[in-house]
C-alpha positions in Angstrom: 88.1 116.7 92.1 91.5 117.6 93.6 89.9 120.5 95.5 87.3 118.2 96.9 89.9 115.7 98.0 92.0 118.4 99.6 88.9 119.7 101.4 88.1 116.2 102.7 91.7 115.7 103.8 91.6 119.0 105.7 88.4 118.0 107.4 89.9 114.7 108.5 92.9 116.5 110.0 90.6 119.0 111.7 88.6 116.2 113.3 91.8 114.4 114.3 91.2 111.3 112.2 94.5 112.0 110.4 97.8 113.2 111.8 101.3 114.0 110.6 102.0 110.4 110.0 99.5 110.5 107.1 101.6 113.2 105.5 104.7 111.0 106.0 102.8 108.1 104.3 101.9 110.3 101.4 105.6 111.2 101.0 106.3 107.5 100.4 104.0 107.5 97.3 105.7 108.1 94.0 105.3 107.6 90.3 106.4 103.9 90.6 103.6 103.3 93.2 100.9 106.0 92.6 98.3 104.1 94.7 100.5 103.5 97.7 98.4 105.4 100.2 95.1 103.9 98.9 96.6 100.4 99.2 97.8 101.0 102.8 94.4 102.4 103.9 92.6 99.5 102.3 94.9 97.0 104.0 94.2 98.7 107.3 90.4 98.6 106.9 90.5 95.0 105.6 92.6 93.9 108.6 90.4 95.8 111.0 87.2 94.3 109.7 88.6 90.8 109.9 89.9 91.3 113.4 86.7 92.9 114.7 84.7 90.1 113.2 87.0 87.5 114.9 86.6 89.3 118.3 82.9 89.4 117.8 82.8 85.6 117.1 85.0 84.9 120.1 82.6 86.9 122.3 79.7 84.9 121.0 81.0 81.7 122.5 80.9 81.1 126.3 82.9 80.4 128.2 85.1 83.1 126.8 88.5 82.1 125.6 90.5 85.0 127.1 93.7 83.8 125.6 92.1 84.0 122.1 90.7 87.4 122.9 94.0 88.6 124.1 95.7 87.4 121.0 93.1 89.1 118.8 93.5 92.4 120.7 97.3 92.2 120.3 96.8 91.7 116.6 94.4 94.6 116.4 96.8 96.8 118.4 99.7 95.8 116.1 97.6 96.5 113.0 96.6 99.9 114.3 100.2 100.9 115.0 101.5 99.5 111.7 99.0 101.6 109.8 98.8 104.5 112.2 97.8 107.5 110.1 
């Protein structure tokens, strides 16, 4: 199982889905918080799904509320930089 996980990780690096910041994130994981990386990744995806759904809903209503869309995109950008892997 560890070999399979290592292979998947290498593939994600090779495809540029992960970068050096992911290694730095892994370094923050320790015995006191063994699921740290998993929790951060889950938070990122949960936030992303919520924000994309809100953008989709905002685009479903005309006339468009560009102020709302701008706020949502700033939230998404902030979420992406906060959890940048």
